[in-house]
N, C-alpha and C positions, 0 to 999 in steps of 0.2 A: 974222511973217506977220500980215497984217491980219485981223481977225475980221469975217466977213461974217454979218450977221444976216438970217435968212430971214423974210420977211413971214408973220405968223400968218394962218391961214385963219379966216375968220369964218363962223360957222354961220348958215345961213339960218333964220329962224323958221319953225316948222312950223305950218301953217295946218290946223286940223282942222275938218272939216265936221260940223255937228251931225247926230246920228243921228236917224233917224225912228223913233219908238217907237210901238208899238201898245198900246192899253190892255188890260191883262190882266183876265181874268175872275176875280172873287173867288168862291172856293168857301166854302160855309158850314163853317167849321172847327170850330165847336162840335158840330155833329151828327156830323161825321167823327170827332172825338175820342171821342165817346160810343160809336159803333159799334165803334171799335177797342178801346176799353176793355172792351166786352162780350165780344168774340171773343178778346182777347189775355189769356191767363191762364197765367203762367209755371209756377206749381205744377201746374196741370192738365196742361200740356205734359209736364213731367218725369214726373209720375205715369203719364201715358199711355205714354210711352216705356219706363218701367220695367216696366209691366204687359205691354206687348207683347213685350218681350225675355224676360221671365220665362216667358211662354207659349210661347216658341220662335219662331224666325224663319221656319221652314218654307219655305225657298226664296225668301224675300223679302229684298231688300237692306235694310240698316239705313237707308240714305238715304230709301228709300220709306216706311219706317215713320215716320221723323222728319217727312217731308213730310205724311203723313196725320195725325199727331198735331198738327202745327202748325196745320192747317186745321180739324180735326174733334175736337180734344181733349175738348171739353165733351160732345159727343154720345157719343164712344167711352167716356168715363169714366162717363157716365150708364147706358149699356147694361151696362157691367161692374158697376156698383153694383147694378143690378137683379138681375143674376145672383148677386151676393154675398148680397143680401138673401134671395133664394129659398133659397139653400143654408143660410143661417143659420136660416131658418124650418123647413126640413126637419130640421136638427139639433135645434132646440128641440122639435119634435114628437116626435122620437125619444127625447129625454130624458124627456119627459112620459110616453110609453108605457112606458119603462123604469121610471120611478118608480111607475106604476100596477101594473106586473107585480111589482115588489119589494114593494109594499104588500100585494098579494094573497098573495104567497108568505109574507110575515111573518105574515099573518092565520091561515094554516094552522098555523103553529108555536105559536101562543098557545093 
């Protein structure tokens, strides 16, 4: 049998139309990076989450606590630190009073 060769199909060249582009607005990236650096603090976020869960969830979903800590970690930690400082001050005053009482007690036995 004779071999019949089929003619090859030639591809038509694709003509692409140039796209119309609009000029994009440039945002000040330096100031944006600075504001993100101030608000984004990973250790503060984890500290906030740890402190909130230690205190108890109290009917609040863990995702809500994580969201609050993500956005307000620095302020939440600052409030908690103020409370810790006040508690430490009360303990310190208690020890001072205890020391004074023991001093007076020991003075009676001399």
